C-alpha positions as CSV (number, residue, x, y, z in Angstrom):
1,M,50.0,71.3,215.7
2,N,46.8,73.0,214.6
3,Q,43.8,71.4,212.8
4,E,43.9,74.0,210.4
5,L,47.7,73.2,209.2
6,W,46.9,69.7,209.4
7,S,43.5,70.5,207.1
8,K,46.1,72.4,204.7
9,V,49.1,69.6,204.5
10,K,49.4,66.5,201.9
11,N,50.6,63.1,202.8
12,A,49.2,64.0,206.1
13,D,49.7,60.0,207.2
14,L,53.3,60.4,206.4
15,L,53.4,63.6,208.3
16,K,51.9,61.7,211.7
17,Q,54.9,59.2,211.5
18,I,57.3,62.1,211.0
19,S,55.6,64.2,213.8
20,E,56.0,61.2,215.8
21,G,59.9,61.0,215.0
22,K,60.0,58.0,213.4
23,E,62.1,57.2,211.0
24,V,60.9,57.8,207.2
25,V,61.3,57.2,203.5
26,W,59.4,60.0,201.2
27,I,59.4,59.3,197.6
28,N,58.7,63.0,195.8
29,E,55.4,62.5,193.8
30,N,56.0,65.7,192.3
31,L,59.5,64.7,190.6
32,E,59.5,64.9,186.8
33,K,61.6,64.8,183.7
34,T,64.3,66.6,184.7
35,A,64.0,69.2,181.2
36,D,60.6,69.9,182.3
37,A,61.9,71.1,185.4
38,L,64.6,72.7,184.5
39,A,62.3,74.8,182.1
40,K,60.8,76.3,184.7
41,I,63.8,77.5,186.8
42,D,65.4,80.8,186.0
43,I,69.2,79.5,186.8
44,T,71.2,77.9,184.1
45,M,74.1,76.2,183.0
46,A,75.2,79.3,182.0
47,D,75.4,80.4,185.7
48,I,77.1,77.4,186.7
49,D,79.6,77.9,184.4
50,D,80.3,81.9,185.2
51,A,80.7,80.9,188.7
52,E,83.5,77.8,187.8
53,A,85.1,80.8,185.5
54,R,85.4,83.0,188.9
55,L,86.7,80.2,191.2
56,A,89.1,79.9,188.9
57,R,90.6,83.5,188.4
58,F,90.6,83.2,192.1
59,A,92.9,80.6,191.9
60,P,96.0,82.2,191.8
61,F,95.0,84.3,195.5
62,I,94.0,81.2,197.0
63,K,96.8,79.1,195.7
64,K,99.1,82.1,197.4
65,V,97.4,82.3,201.0
66,F,96.4,78.9,201.5
67,P,99.4,77.0,200.9
68,E,97.5,73.5,201.4
69,T,95.9,74.3,197.9
70,E,98.9,73.9,195.8
71,P,98.9,70.6,194.9
72,T,95.5,71.6,192.8
73,N,96.7,75.3,191.7
74,G,94.8,76.9,194.2
75,L,91.2,74.9,192.9
76,I,89.0,73.9,196.2
77,E,88.4,70.0,195.8
78,S,87.9,67.3,197.3
79,P,88.7,63.6,196.8
80,L,85.8,60.7,195.3
81,T,87.0,57.6,197.1
82,E,86.2,54.1,196.4
83,I,85.0,52.1,199.5
84,P,84.3,48.5,199.1
85,K,85.3,47.8,202.8
86,M,82.1,50.2,203.9
87,Q,79.7,48.8,201.3
88,K,80.5,45.2,202.8
89,Q,80.6,46.3,206.5
90,L,77.0,47.8,205.8
91,E,75.6,45.2,204.1
92,Q,76.8,42.8,206.7
93,E,75.6,45.2,210.0
94,Y,72.1,46.0,208.5
95,H,71.4,42.6,206.3
96,T,71.2,44.0,202.8
97,T,72.5,44.4,199.8
98,I,74.2,47.5,198.5
99,P,74.5,46.7,194.1
100,G,77.2,48.5,191.9
101,R,79.5,50.3,193.4
102,L,79.9,52.6,196.5
103,F,82.1,56.1,196.0
104,L,82.5,58.7,199.3
105,K,82.8,61.9,197.6
106,Q,85.0,63.6,200.7
107,D,83.8,67.0,201.0
108,S,84.9,66.4,204.2
109,H,88.4,67.0,203.6
110,L,88.1,69.9,201.3
111,A,91.0,72.5,201.9
112,I,90.2,75.7,203.8
113,S,87.2,75.0,205.9
114,G,87.1,71.2,205.9
115,S,83.4,71.3,204.8
116,V,81.0,71.2,201.7
117,K,80.3,74.7,202.9
118,A,83.8,75.6,201.5
119,R,82.5,75.3,198.1
120,G,79.4,77.9,198.4
121,G,80.5,79.7,201.4
122,I,83.9,80.7,200.1
123,Y,82.6,81.2,196.6
124,E,80.0,83.9,197.6
125,V,82.6,85.9,199.8
126,L,85.4,85.5,196.2
127,K,82.1,86.7,194.2
128,H,81.3,89.5,197.1
129,A,84.9,90.6,197.0
130,E,85.4,90.8,192.9
131,D,81.8,92.7,193.0
132,L,83.4,95.6,195.2
133,A,87.0,95.2,193.6
134,L,85.7,96.0,190.1
135,E,83.3,98.6,191.4
136,H,86.2,100.8,193.0
137,G,88.4,100.2,190.1
138,M,90.8,98.1,191.8
139,V,91.0,95.6,189.7
140,K,90.4,94.4,186.0
141,L,88.5,90.3,184.8
142,T,91.9,90.0,183.2
143,D,94.1,90.7,186.1
144,D,96.4,88.1,188.1
145,Y,94.2,87.6,191.0
146,S,96.8,87.0,193.6
147,I,97.1,91.1,193.7
148,F,94.2,90.1,196.2
149,A,96.2,89.0,199.1
150,S,98.1,92.4,198.7
151,P,97.9,95.1,202.0
152,A,96.3,97.5,199.8
153,F,93.1,95.3,199.3
154,K,93.8,93.9,202.9
155,E,93.1,97.6,203.5
156,F,90.3,98.2,201.0
157,F,88.2,95.4,202.4
158,G,88.9,96.3,205.8
159,K,86.4,99.1,205.4
160,F,83.3,96.6,205.2
161,K,81.7,93.9,207.0
162,I,80.5,90.1,206.1
163,Q,77.8,88.8,208.0
164,V,76.4,85.1,208.3
165,G,74.0,83.1,210.4
166,S,75.1,79.5,210.8
167,T,74.9,76.5,212.8
168,G,78.6,75.6,211.9
169,N,80.5,74.2,209.1
170,L,78.7,77.5,207.1
171,G,80.1,80.1,209.7
172,M,83.7,78.4,209.4
173,S,84.1,79.0,205.7
174,I,82.8,82.4,205.7
175,G,84.8,83.2,208.4
176,I,88.4,81.9,207.0
177,M,87.6,83.4,203.6
178,S,86.2,86.5,205.1
179,A,89.3,87.6,207.7
180,A,92.1,85.9,205.0
181,L,90.7,88.9,202.6
182,G,90.9,91.5,205.2
183,F,86.5,92.1,205.9
184,H,85.4,92.6,209.4
185,V,83.5,89.3,209.4
186,I,81.2,88.8,212.1
187,V,79.3,85.0,212.5
188,H,76.3,84.8,214.3
189,M,76.3,81.2,216.2
190,S,73.2,79.1,216.8
191,A,73.0,77.4,220.5
192,D,74.0,74.2,218.4
193,A,77.4,74.9,216.9
194,K,80.3,73.2,218.6
195,Q,82.7,75.1,221.1
196,W,85.9,73.9,218.7
197,K,84.2,75.9,215.7
198,K,83.7,78.8,217.6
199,D,87.0,79.1,219.0
200,L,89.0,78.0,215.3
201,L,86.8,81.1,214.3
202,R,88.3,83.5,216.3
203,Q,91.9,82.0,216.0
204,R,91.6,83.0,212.0
205,G,90.0,86.4,213.1
206,A,86.3,86.1,213.0
207,E,84.2,87.9,215.4
208,V,82.3,85.4,216.9
209,I,78.3,86.1,218.5
210,E,76.7,83.4,220.1
211,Y,72.9,82.8,220.9
212,D,70.9,80.3,223.3
213,D,68.5,80.1,220.8
214,D,68.3,77.9,217.1
215,Y,69.6,78.9,213.9
216,S,66.8,80.7,212.5
217,K,67.2,83.2,215.7
218,A,71.0,83.3,214.9
219,V,70.0,84.3,210.8
220,E,67.5,86.8,211.8
221,V,69.7,88.9,214.2
222,G,72.6,88.5,211.8
223,R,70.1,89.9,208.5
224,K,68.9,92.9,210.9
225,N,72.2,93.7,212.0
226,S,73.4,93.5,208.9
227,D,71.2,95.6,207.4
228,A,71.4,98.1,209.7
229,D,74.6,98.6,208.1
230,P,75.3,100.4,204.7
231,S,78.7,98.6,204.7
232,S,77.8,94.8,206.1
233,Y,77.0,92.4,203.2
234,F,74.8,89.4,204.8
235,V,75.2,85.8,203.2
236,D,71.6,84.9,203.5
237,D,71.9,80.7,203.7
238,E,68.5,80.6,203.0
239,N,68.0,82.1,199.7
240,S,70.9,83.1,198.1
241,V,71.7,82.5,194.6
242,N,75.1,83.1,195.1
243,L,75.8,80.1,197.5
244,F,73.5,77.7,195.7
245,L,75.8,78.6,192.1
246,G,79.2,77.7,194.5
247,Y,78.0,74.8,195.9
248,A,76.6,73.4,192.1
249,V,80.2,73.6,190.5
250,A,80.9,70.4,192.4
251,A,78.8,67.8,189.4
252,K,81.0,69.9,187.3
253,R,84.6,69.2,188.7
254,I,83.1,65.3,189.0
255,V,82.6,64.7,185.9
256,K,86.8,64.4,185.7
257,Q,86.8,62.6,188.9
258,F,84.3,60.0,186.9
259,A,86.4,59.4,183.7
260,E,89.3,58.7,186.4
261,K,87.4,56.6,188.0
262,G,86.0,54.6,184.7
263,I,82.7,55.5,186.4
264,T,79.9,55.8,182.8
265,V,76.5,57.3,183.7
266,D,74.1,56.6,181.2
267,A,70.4,55.1,181.0
268,D,71.9,51.8,181.9
269,H,74.0,52.7,184.6
270,P,72.4,54.9,187.1
271,L,73.6,57.2,189.7
272,F,72.6,57.9,193.2
273,V,73.8,60.7,195.7
274,Y,72.7,60.8,198.9
275,I,73.5,64.0,200.5
276,P,73.0,65.3,204.3
277,C,70.7,68.1,204.6
278,G,70.2,71.2,206.9
279,V,68.5,74.3,205.4
280,G,69.0,73.0,202.0
281,G,71.5,75.4,200.0
282,A,74.6,73.0,200.2
283,P,72.1,69.6,199.0
284,G,70.0,72.0,197.0
285,G,73.0,73.3,194.7
286,V,74.7,70.2,194.8
287,A,71.8,68.3,193.4
288,F,70.6,70.9,191.1
289,G,74.3,70.8,189.4
290,F,74.2,66.8,188.9
291,K,70.6,67.0,187.4
292,Q,71.9,69.9,184.9
293,L,74.8,67.3,184.2
294,F,73.1,63.9,184.2
295,G,69.6,64.2,183.6
296,D,67.0,61.4,184.5
297,N,70.7,59.4,185.3
298,V,70.6,60.5,188.0
299,H,68.7,60.3,191.3
300,I,69.4,62.3,194.1
301,F,68.0,61.9,197.7
302,F,68.7,64.0,200.9
303,I,69.1,62.6,204.4
304,E,67.8,64.4,207.7
305,P,67.5,63.8,211.7
306,T,64.0,62.4,212.8
307,Q,64.2,65.9,215.1
308,A,65.1,68.2,212.6
309,P,63.4,67.0,209.0
310,C,63.0,70.5,207.8
311,M,63.3,70.1,204.4
312,L,60.9,66.8,204.3
313,V,58.4,68.2,206.2
314,G,58.5,71.3,203.7
315,M,58.2,69.2,200.6
316,A,56.1,66.5,201.8
317,S,53.2,68.9,203.1
318,G,53.7,71.3,200.1
319,L,53.7,74.1,202.3
320,Q,58.1,74.1,201.6
321,N,59.1,77.2,204.1
322,E,55.7,78.1,205.9
323,V,56.0,75.3,207.9
324,S,58.8,74.2,210.6
325,V,59.6,71.3,212.2
326,Q,58.5,73.0,215.9
327,D,54.7,72.7,214.1
328,F,54.9,69.2,214.0
329,G,55.7,68.8,217.6
330,L,59.5,68.0,216.7
331,T,62.2,69.7,218.7
332,G,64.9,70.8,215.7
333,Q,67.5,69.6,218.3
334,T,70.2,67.2,216.7
335,H,73.5,65.7,217.6
336,A,73.9,66.8,214.1
337,D,74.8,69.6,214.7
338,G,75.0,71.4,210.6
339,L,71.6,69.6,210.2
340,A,69.7,71.5,213.4
341,V,67.6,73.6,211.3
342,G,63.9,74.0,211.6
343,R,62.6,76.0,208.8
344,A,64.2,75.1,205.5
345,S,64.8,77.4,202.3
346,G,61.7,78.4,200.3
347,F,64.2,78.8,197.8
348,V,65.4,75.8,197.3
349,G,62.3,73.7,198.4
350,G,60.9,75.6,194.9
351,V,64.3,74.6,192.8
352,M,64.0,71.1,193.8
353,M,60.1,70.5,194.1
354,N,60.4,68.8,190.7
355,L,64.6,67.4,190.8
356,L,64.4,65.3,194.1
357,A,63.9,62.0,194.4
358,G,62.9,61.6,197.3
359,E,64.1,61.9,201.3
360,L,64.8,59.7,204.1
361,S,65.2,60.5,208.1
362,L,67.0,58.5,210.6
363,E,67.4,59.0,214.3
364,D,70.7,60.0,216.0
365,F,72.3,57.3,217.1
366,R,72.4,55.8,214.0
367,I,75.3,58.2,212.7
368,Y,77.4,57.0,215.5
369,D,77.6,54.1,214.6
370,F,78.3,54.8,210.7
371,M,80.8,56.9,212.0
372,R,82.7,54.2,213.5
373,D,81.9,52.0,210.7
374,I,83.8,54.3,208.1
375,V,86.7,54.8,210.7
376,N,87.2,51.0,211.2
377,S,86.7,49.5,207.4
378,E,88.0,52.1,205.2
379,D,90.4,54.4,207.8
380,I,88.2,58.1,207.0
381,F,87.2,60.1,209.6
382,L,84.3,61.7,209.4
383,E,82.2,64.5,211.4
384,P,78.7,62.6,212.7
385,S,76.0,64.8,210.8
386,A,78.2,63.9,207.3
387,C,77.4,60.1,208.1
388,A,73.8,60.7,207.7
389,S,74.6,60.2,203.8
390,F,75.3,56.4,204.6
391,W,71.6,55.5,205.6
392,G,70.9,56.2,201.4
393,P,72.6,53.1,200.2
394,V,71.4,51.3,203.3
395,Q,67.8,52.0,203.0
396,L,68.3,51.4,199.0
397,M,66.8,47.4,198.4
398,K,65.8,47.9,202.1
399,S,62.6,50.2,202.2
400,E,59.7,49.4,200.5
401,E,59.5,52.7,199.2
402,M,62.8,52.4,197.8
403,K,62.6,49.6,196.2
404,Q,59.1,50.9,194.8
405,Y,61.1,53.5,193.3
406,I,63.7,51.3,191.7
407,K,60.6,49.8,190.1
408,K,58.9,52.4,189.1
409,M,61.9,54.1,186.8
410,G,62.6,51.0,185.0
411,L,65.7,50.6,186.9
412,D,65.4,46.5,188.6
413,E,67.8,45.4,186.0
414,K,70.2,47.9,185.4
415,M,71.4,48.1,189.7
416,A,74.4,45.8,189.4
417,Q,75.7,48.7,187.3
418,S,74.6,51.5,189.2
419,V,77.1,53.9,191.3
420,H,76.2,55.1,194.7
421,I,77.4,58.3,196.1
422,P,77.7,59.2,200.0
423,W,78.2,62.9,200.3
424,A,80.8,63.1,203.2
425,T,79.7,67.2,204.1
426,G,82.3,67.7,206.8
427,G,85.0,66.2,209.1
428,S,88.6,66.8,208.3
429,L,88.9,70.1,210.9
430,V,87.4,68.2,214.0
431,P,90.3,68.1,216.6
432,Q,91.6,65.3,217.7
433,A,90.1,65.1,221.6
434,I,86.9,65.5,219.9
435,R,87.1,62.7,217.4
436,E,87.7,60.1,220.1
437,E,84.8,62.0,222.2
438,Y,82.8,61.2,219.3
439,M,84.0,57.5,218.7
440,N,82.7,57.1,222.0
441,T,79.2,58.3,221.6
442,H,76.9,55.4,222.0
443,L,73.0,56.8,221.7
444,K,71.9,53.6,221.7
């Protein structure tokens, strides 16, 4: 990286370590009281409520077209599962203690597209479909939205295109839902995207364009092609408020699950959430929803691969999306395909600047180790990138930075009553042969 850029960065010593591919923990020095931080942000709880109401309107359509959502009446939601055996396994394997209770949020098992992207991606497609239908007088807000499954609507949406650039999971959620509605959907897939995801999308009726380049290139070309076509709508993973709001609804839904599990979140019962991060949209949206609902009592950490820590370099340097991981001499390449992003969303970085507790980075070999651990201890399969989330609870009482954070927040005496949620971002649609391949992958 050139000297001029180094002269602009904050946390230069930390960024030197990051540029050497080392695992680091960064505690966000810009973290503020939640109320103060939220007061600076244009998005509000009313926006999340609006998104939740829209998903409820579409529930009859979703239930009709995707029978797997019948048990939840057309709501796309995932289990919150206590994982005590995994807790013990991590403690033994990494010579640490994880205080309180450990739960897995299984967005890996969300209906339709099997990843966290089933929240934001599907929500944005539905919002666009509703906007078009309202604009053309096809529907009223009071109608039964199962009519979106009718041939007339399919024919109508067939006149329009939806395009997206993706490393994999976002493309799956956009592609599957857009095709189900009748849109001509084009998914621009980066070189990191797994072949099985491209195959599945084509089976579901999406057009897939493949690139030899990284995520940023797929997005750039997708956006350019879409902008040149008046009938086309581009889902912008880097800047979309709609995607962000779809993810944020997750926090509202978890309130009921907490009540069912007897989980209290207050000043004496802190909540820690650990989310794998790529460009930032999904973790940012989920984090924003949690901060809206639980304020200063929730502590959120993002986890990224050492070769693609785009949100970490953006936030720790203070330069947000002005810098990429490549500027720091990193490759941007990782086995965690959904996290293979070189430049973070400036929009999400700006929203998270005063809300995020911190970030951790980890080497790729660990995601396969964690993946085997969760299969062997709890018989739950997650795709490797989702397993990055376990690095948070492992480092909680091990890393000096995390221990200092706990002390600074006055949580020392409260950790026995804490709850920890690694967010499992994907995995249920991974074909059996690929699962076996992953289980036998040892990088170290």
